[in-house]
C-alpha positions in Angstrom: 154.2 -185.8 37.4 155.4 -189.4 36.8 157.9 -189.6 34.0 158.2 -192.7 31.9 161.3 -193.1 29.8 161.9 -196.0 27.5 163.4 -196.8 24.0 160.8 -196.4 21.3 160.8 -196.2 17.5 161.7 -192.9 16.0 159.1 -193.2 13.2 155.9 -192.4 15.0 153.9 -189.2 14.9 154.7 -187.9 18.4 158.4 -188.4 18.1 158.5 -186.9 14.6 156.7 -183.9 16.0 159.3 -183.5 18.7 162.0 -183.8 16.0 160.3 -181.1 14.0 160.1 -178.8 17.0 163.8 -179.5 17.8 164.7 -178.6 14.2 162.7 -175.3 14.4 164.5 -174.5 17.7 168.0 -175.2 16.3 167.4 -173.3 13.0 166.2 -170.3 14.9 169.5 -170.1 16.8 172.2 -171.3 14.3 173.0 -171.2 10.6 171.8 -174.3 8.8 175.3 -175.7 8.2 175.8 -175.7 12.0 172.7 -177.7 12.8 174.0 -181.3 13.0 170.6 -183.0 13.3 169.9 -186.6 12.7 166.6 -187.2 10.8 164.2 -190.1 11.3 166.0 -192.5 8.9 169.3 -191.8 10.6 167.7 -192.5 14.0 166.5 -195.9 12.7 170.1 -197.1 11.9 171.6 -200.0 13.8 173.4 -198.8 16.9 171.0 -195.9 17.5 168.5 -196.1 20.4 165.9 -193.4 20.7 164.6 -192.7 24.2 161.2 -191.1 24.6 160.1 -189.4 27.8 156.3 -189.5 28.4 154.2 -187.8 31.0 150.6 -189.1 31.3 151.2 -190.9 28.0 152.2 -187.7 26.1 155.7 -187.7 24.5 157.4 -184.6 25.8 161.1 -185.4 25.4 163.5 -187.3 23.3 167.2 -188.2 23.2 169.2 -190.6 21.1 172.2 -192.8 22.0 174.4 -193.3 19.0 176.9 -196.1 19.4 179.0 -196.9 16.4 176.7 -195.5 13.8 178.4 -192.2 13.1 181.9 -192.9 11.9 182.4 -189.3 10.9 181.9 -188.1 14.5 183.4 -190.9 16.4 186.1 -192.4 14.1 188.4 -192.8 17.1 185.6 -194.0 19.3 186.5 -197.3 20.8 184.1 -197.5 23.7 182.5 -194.1 23.0 179.0 -193.1 22.0 177.3 -189.8 21.3 174.2 -188.2 22.7 172.1 -186.7 19.9 168.7 -185.0 19.5 168.2 -184.2 23.2 165.1 -182.1 23.3 162.3 -181.4 25.7 159.0 -179.8 24.6 158.6 -176.2 25.9 155.5 -177.3 27.9 157.7 -179.6 30.0 160.9 -177.5 30.5 162.1 -176.8 34.1 160.5 -180.0 35.5 163.5 -182.3 35.5 162.6 -184.1 32.3 165.9 -183.4 30.6 167.8 -184.6 33.6 165.8 -187.8 33.7 166.3 -188.4 30.0 170.0 -187.8 30.3 170.1 -190.3 33.2 168.3 -192.9 31.2 170.7 -192.5 28.2 173.7 -192.7 30.5 172.4 -195.8 32.2 171.8 -197.5 28.9 175.3 -196.5 27.7 177.0 -197.9 30.8 175.0 -201.1 30.5 176.3 -201.4 26.9 179.8 -201.0 28.3 180.3 -197.6 26.7 183.0 -195.9 28.8 182.5 -192.3 27.5 179.5 -190.4 26.3 180.1 -187.4 24.1 177.8 -184.7 22.9 177.6 -181.5 20.8 175.5 -178.5 21.6 175.5 -174.9 20.7 176.9 -171.9 22.7 173.5 -170.2 22.8 171.8 -173.1 24.6 172.7 -172.0 28.1 170.2 -174.3 29.9 171.6 -177.3 28.1 175.1 -176.4 28.9 174.3 -175.9 32.5 172.5 -179.3 32.7 175.5 -181.0 31.1 178.0 -179.3 33.4 175.9 -180.0 36.5 175.7 -183.7 35.4 179.5 -184.1 35.2 180.3 -183.4 31.6 183.5 -181.6 30.8 184.2 -179.4 27.8 186.4 -181.1 25.2 187.9 -180.0 21.9 185.3 -180.3 19.1 185.4 -183.7 17.4 184.4 -185.3 14.1 182.1 -183.2 12.0 182.1 -180.5 14.7 185.9 -179.7 14.5 185.7 -176.6 12.3 182.2 -175.4 13.4 182.4 -172.2 15.5 178.8 -172.8 16.6 179.6 -176.2 18.2 180.5 -176.8 21.8 181.4 -180.4 22.7 181.4 -182.2 26.1 182.2 -185.7 27.3 181.6 -187.7 30.5 183.3 -190.9 31.6 180.7 -193.5 32.6 181.0 -196.1 35.3 180.7 -199.3 33.3 179.2 -202.2 35.4 181.5 -205.0 36.2 180.3 -208.4 35.0 
């Protein structure tokens, strides 16, 4: 199963379908006020890069790198960015797609000289939490819009920024 991951526009039918499925997944687990989801227009803002994972041409996973576009979440950011909208279609789970997507986002962040990647997930997303912890993310206090949300769990990872 060759996986191809690259930046692509958010506004395209396959990506919008993955976003819709991601929304359904989140709203089935958490109250609406705890679903901190970026919509297509927010994913089109400057500083946001959407990565799409394709297998045999079919879009099966997405993740967004948000650098400097979310002042509410990263007001003290400096060289920080946030991972958002990480989602893998249920047909492709358990095949390493999420790990590959995460690696692509981390590589792009490091290339952009982002020293720390942060993320928010929910406490009921055990597979996601396990992936992040296996990938070197450490639990941090909730930040930005997540500070007072009991359904938010935040993580961060220091990235090796390439020397120039």
